C-alpha positions as CSV (number, residue, x, y, z in Angstrom):
1,M,-13.7,69.0,35.6
2,N,-9.9,68.9,36.2
3,R,-10.5,66.2,38.8
4,H,-12.3,64.1,36.1
5,R,-9.4,64.4,33.7
6,K,-6.9,63.3,36.3
7,G,-9.1,60.4,37.3
8,N,-9.5,59.4,33.6
9,R,-5.7,59.6,33.0
10,K,-5.0,57.4,36.1
11,L,-7.7,54.9,34.9
12,F,-6.3,54.9,31.4
13,A,-2.7,54.4,32.7
14,A,-3.9,51.5,34.9
15,V,-5.7,49.8,32.0
16,L,-2.8,50.3,29.7
17,A,-0.4,48.8,32.3
18,F,-2.7,45.8,32.8
19,A,-3.0,45.3,29.0
20,V,0.8,45.3,28.7
21,A,1.2,42.9,31.5
22,V,-1.3,40.5,29.9
23,V,0.4,40.6,26.6
24,V,3.8,40.0,28.1
25,L,2.6,37.1,30.2
26,A,0.8,35.6,27.2
27,G,3.9,35.9,25.2
28,C,5.9,34.0,27.8
29,S,3.5,31.1,28.1
30,G,3.4,28.0,25.9
31,R,6.2,25.9,24.5
32,K,7.3,28.2,21.7
33,D,10.6,29.3,23.4
34,G,12.0,25.9,24.0
35,L,10.9,24.6,20.5
36,G,9.4,21.5,22.0
37,E,12.0,20.6,24.6
38,G,9.5,18.4,26.5
39,L,8.0,17.1,23.3
40,S,8.9,13.7,21.8
41,A,9.0,12.7,18.1
42,G,6.3,10.1,19.1
43,E,4.0,12.9,20.3
44,V,4.6,14.9,17.1
45,G,3.9,11.7,15.1
46,E,0.7,11.2,16.9
47,R,-0.5,14.7,16.0
48,I,0.3,14.0,12.4
49,Q,-1.5,10.6,12.6
50,R,-4.6,12.4,13.8
51,A,-4.4,14.8,10.8
52,V,-3.8,12.2,8.1
53,N,-4.4,8.5,7.6
54,L,-1.1,6.5,7.8
55,E,-2.7,3.0,7.6
56,E,-1.3,2.2,4.2
57,L,2.3,2.9,5.5
58,K,4.4,0.6,7.6
59,Q,6.2,1.7,10.6
60,G,10.0,1.6,10.5
61,D,12.6,0.9,13.2
62,M,16.1,2.2,13.9
63,H,17.7,-0.2,11.4
64,K,15.4,1.1,8.6
65,L,16.0,4.7,9.6
66,Q,19.8,4.2,9.4
67,K,19.4,2.3,6.1
68,L,17.4,5.1,4.4
69,Y,19.0,8.2,5.8
70,H,22.5,7.0,7.0
71,I,22.0,8.7,10.3
72,D,24.2,7.9,13.3
73,A,22.0,6.4,16.1
74,G,24.0,8.4,18.6
75,E,22.6,11.7,17.1
76,I,18.9,10.6,17.6
77,E,16.9,11.0,20.7
78,D,13.6,9.8,19.3
79,F,12.0,9.2,15.9
80,V,8.9,8.1,14.0
81,L,9.3,6.6,10.6
82,Y,6.6,5.4,8.2
83,T,7.4,4.1,4.7
84,A,5.4,2.8,1.8
85,S,4.4,-0.8,2.1
86,S,5.3,-1.3,-1.6
87,N,8.5,-0.4,-3.5
88,V,6.4,1.2,-6.3
89,K,5.2,4.0,-3.9
90,A,7.2,6.9,-2.7
91,D,5.2,7.8,0.4
92,E,7.4,8.4,3.4
93,L,7.1,10.2,6.8
94,A,9.9,10.8,9.2
95,V,9.9,12.9,12.4
96,I,13.3,12.8,14.0
97,K,14.3,14.5,17.2
98,T,18.1,14.9,17.5
99,K,19.9,15.0,20.8
100,D,21.1,18.5,20.0
101,A,19.5,21.1,17.8
102,N,22.8,21.6,16.0
103,Q,22.6,18.0,14.7
104,A,19.3,18.7,12.9
105,E,21.0,20.3,10.0
106,S,23.3,17.3,9.4
107,V,20.3,15.0,9.6
108,K,18.6,17.2,7.0
109,E,21.6,16.9,4.7
110,N,21.4,13.1,4.9
111,I,17.7,13.3,4.1
112,L,18.5,15.4,1.0
113,Q,20.6,12.4,-0.2
114,R,17.6,10.2,0.3
115,I,15.5,12.6,-1.8
116,D,18.1,12.4,-4.6
117,A,17.9,8.6,-4.5
118,L,14.0,8.6,-4.6
119,T,14.1,11.1,-7.5
120,A,16.5,8.9,-9.5
121,K,14.3,5.8,-8.7
122,F,10.9,7.3,-9.6
123,K,11.6,10.0,-12.2
124,D,11.2,7.9,-15.3
125,Y,9.6,4.9,-13.7
126,R,6.5,6.3,-11.9
127,P,5.8,10.0,-12.8
128,E,2.9,10.3,-10.4
129,E,5.2,9.2,-7.5
130,Y,8.0,11.5,-8.8
131,A,5.5,14.4,-8.5
132,L,5.0,13.6,-4.8
133,I,8.8,13.6,-4.3
134,E,9.1,17.0,-6.0
135,K,6.5,18.4,-3.6
136,H,8.1,16.9,-0.5
137,V,8.4,18.7,2.8
138,L,11.7,18.9,4.6
139,K,12.1,21.3,7.5
140,T,13.6,21.7,10.9
141,K,12.4,23.2,14.1
142,G,14.9,23.2,16.9
143,P,16.0,19.6,17.3
144,F,13.2,18.3,15.2
145,V,13.3,17.3,11.5
146,L,10.3,16.6,9.4
147,F,10.4,14.7,6.1
148,A,7.2,14.0,4.3
149,V,6.4,12.6,0.8
150,S,2.7,12.2,0.4
151,K,-0.4,13.6,-1.3
152,E,-1.1,15.0,2.2
153,A,2.3,16.4,2.9
154,D,0.9,19.8,3.4
155,R,-1.5,18.5,6.2
156,M,1.5,16.7,7.7
157,E,3.5,19.9,7.7
158,R,0.6,21.8,9.3
159,A,0.2,19.2,12.1
160,F,4.0,19.3,12.7
161,D,4.0,23.1,12.9
162,E,1.0,23.1,15.3
163,A,2.8,20.8,17.7
164,F,5.1,23.7,18.7
């Protein structure tokens, strides 16, 4: 009987050690630690595009990005920008990857100025568009910044989060 207890204890200890090893290894896998180091803004944008329809928006270039957000091109590694095709719509999507994660906060500050400009433009003019601006998503993850103004901003945010 004592022999069974010793055998069970050894078996239990071995199973426990194996379970701990599996949990530790699982926690070390994936891209979570580097916050998307090997990921580009284009790849994140593609994930968002699979989650929501962006056909009514037009894609922007670096000139448009600088015009809207007053961001220094030297801070940007990669970006995806979509804006409304009409100036009576507030829809906008920007996924920006900065060269350094420390620059993401300054990019976020610039986008806050853009939000203020959109708010002033639409507040009294187009209340339904103003409501979208009020429910915007603006967040950072490492070197990435997400800005979304859309009826589907929550789905855009979820796709952004799932990319990491």
